[in-house]
Structure formats: C-alpha cells, structure tokens
TORKOL-4160 file (C-alpha; in steps of 0.2 Angstrom, whole numbers, padded with zeros to 4 digits, m for minus):
75
<pt num="1" X="0032" Y="0028" Z="0028"/>
<pt num="2" X="0030" Y="0036" Z="0011"/>
<pt num="3" X="0022" Y="0029" Z="m0004"/>
<pt num="4" X="0016" Y="0035" Z="m0022"/>
<pt num="5" X="m0001" Y="0027" Z="m0027"/>
<pt num="6" X="m0004" Y="0024" Z="m0046"/>
<pt num="7" X="m0022" Y="0026" Z="m0051"/>
<pt num="8" X="m0030" Y="0031" Z="m0068"/>
<pt num="9" X="m0030" Y="0049" Z="m0072"/>
<pt num="10" X="m0048" Y="0052" Z="m0070"/>
<pt num="11" X="m0047" Y="0046" Z="m0052"/>
<pt num="12" X="m0033" Y="0056" Z="m0045"/>
<pt num="13" X="m0043" Y="0070" Z="m0038"/>
<pt num="14" X="m0056" Y="0057" Z="m0030"/>
<pt num="15" X="m0041" Y="0047" Z="m0022"/>
<pt num="16" X="m0038" Y="0061" Z="m0010"/>
<pt num="17" X="m0054" Y="0057" Z="0001"/>
<pt num="18" X="m0048" Y="0038" Z="0003"/>
<pt num="19" X="m0030" Y="0042" Z="0007"/>
<pt num="20" X="m0032" Y="0041" Z="0026"/>
<pt num="21" X="m0041" Y="0024" Z="0024"/>
<pt num="22" X="m0028" Y="0017" Z="0013"/>
<pt num="23" X="m0015" Y="0022" Z="0024"/>
<pt num="24" X="m0023" Y="0015" Z="0039"/>
<pt num="25" X="m0025" Y="m0002" Z="0031"/>
<pt num="26" X="m0007" Y="m0002" Z="0025"/>
<pt num="27" X="0000" Y="0004" Z="0042"/>
<pt num="28" X="m0011" Y="m0009" Z="0051"/>
<pt num="29" X="m0003" Y="m0023" Z="0040"/>
<pt num="30" X="0015" Y="m0017" Z="0041"/>
<pt num="31" X="0013" Y="m0018" Z="0060"/>
<pt num="32" X="0012" Y="m0037" Z="0058"/>
<pt num="33" X="0026" Y="m0039" Z="0046"/>
<pt num="34" X="0041" Y="m0049" Z="0053"/>
<pt num="35" X="0059" Y="m0046" Z="0048"/>
<pt num="36" X="0059" Y="m0062" Z="0038"/>
<pt num="37" X="0045" Y="m0055" Z="0026"/>
<pt num="38" X="0058" Y="m0043" Z="0020"/>
<pt num="39" X="0070" Y="m0057" Z="0016"/>
<pt num="40" X="0070" Y="m0065" Z="m0001"/>
<pt num="41" X="0062" Y="m0060" Z="m0017"/>
<pt num="42" X="0047" Y="m0072" Z="m0015"/>
<pt num="43" X="0043" Y="m0064" Z="0002"/>
<pt num="44" X="0044" Y="m0048" Z="m0003"/>
<pt num="45" X="0034" Y="m0050" Z="m0018"/>
<pt num="46" X="0019" Y="m0058" Z="m0008"/>
<pt num="47" X="0021" Y="m0044" Z="0005"/>
<pt num="48" X="0019" Y="m0031" Z="m0010"/>
<pt num="49" X="0003" Y="m0040" Z="m0017"/>
<pt num="50" X="m0004" Y="m0041" Z="0001"/>
<pt num="51" X="m0001" Y="m0022" Z="0002"/>
<pt num="52" X="m0010" Y="m0018" Z="m0014"/>
<pt num="53" X="m0024" Y="m0029" Z="m0010"/>
<pt num="54" X="m0026" Y="m0020" Z="0007"/>
<pt num="55" X="m0025" Y="m0003" Z="m0002"/>
<pt num="56" X="m0038" Y="m0008" Z="m0015"/>
<pt num="57" X="m0050" Y="m0013" Z="m0001"/>
<pt num="58" X="m0049" Y="0004" Z="0007"/>
<pt num="59" X="m0049" Y="0014" Z="m0009"/>
<pt num="60" X="m0069" Y="0011" Z="m0012"/>
<pt num="61" X="m0073" Y="0011" Z="m0031"/>
<pt num="62" X="m0055" Y="0018" Z="m0035"/>
<pt num="63" X="m0044" Y="0005" Z="m0043"/>
<pt num="64" X="m0026" Y="0006" Z="m0037"/>
<pt num="65" X="m0014" Y="m0001" Z="m0050"/>
<pt num="66" X="0003" Y="m0001" Z="m0040"/>
<pt num="67" X="0011" Y="0006" Z="m0024"/>
<pt num="68" X="0029" Y="0013" Z="m0025"/>
<pt num="69" X="0037" Y="0014" Z="m0008"/>
<pt num="70" X="0049" Y="0028" Z="m0007"/>
<pt num="71" X="0054" Y="0028" Z="0011"/>
<pt num="72" X="0052" Y="0016" Z="0027"/>
<pt num="73" X="0057" Y="0020" Z="0044"/>
<pt num="74" X="0058" Y="0006" Z="0057"/>
<pt num="75" X="0057" Y="0010" Z="0075"/>
C-alpha cells in the first residue's frame, strides 16, 4: 500500500517520526477489511473515514487532513 498524507506545511518535517505508527494502524485496520467494504460508494466512504481517524490517532499532535491512496496490493 502506498499513500500520501496531507498535513499542514509546518508539520511536514515532524510527520516523519510518526509515519511508522500511522502505517501500522492503517495496515492493521486494512487486515480486517472484507471485499464488501470496497463495494459501493457508502462503504468506501465509511472505510476512508475510518482510516483517516486511525491515522489521526497515531499521528500524535499532528492533524492529518486527508489520505490519498495511490496503490493497493491484495495478496
């Protein structure tokens, strides 16, 4: 999985130290996702909101505004 994280310009440098925690939270949540959660706009929207919430929980004092998913690899 490859993602871009949108934060305030002042937080870009500080975000690097939180990146492993953020990715761990997102990957842990994604391991529980079922194929049905990728079907339908409402399900996908809910999943994206959940992942953004998880990322913000792991980012400490840094506010994450959005996540942009560039690549998913399903195994």
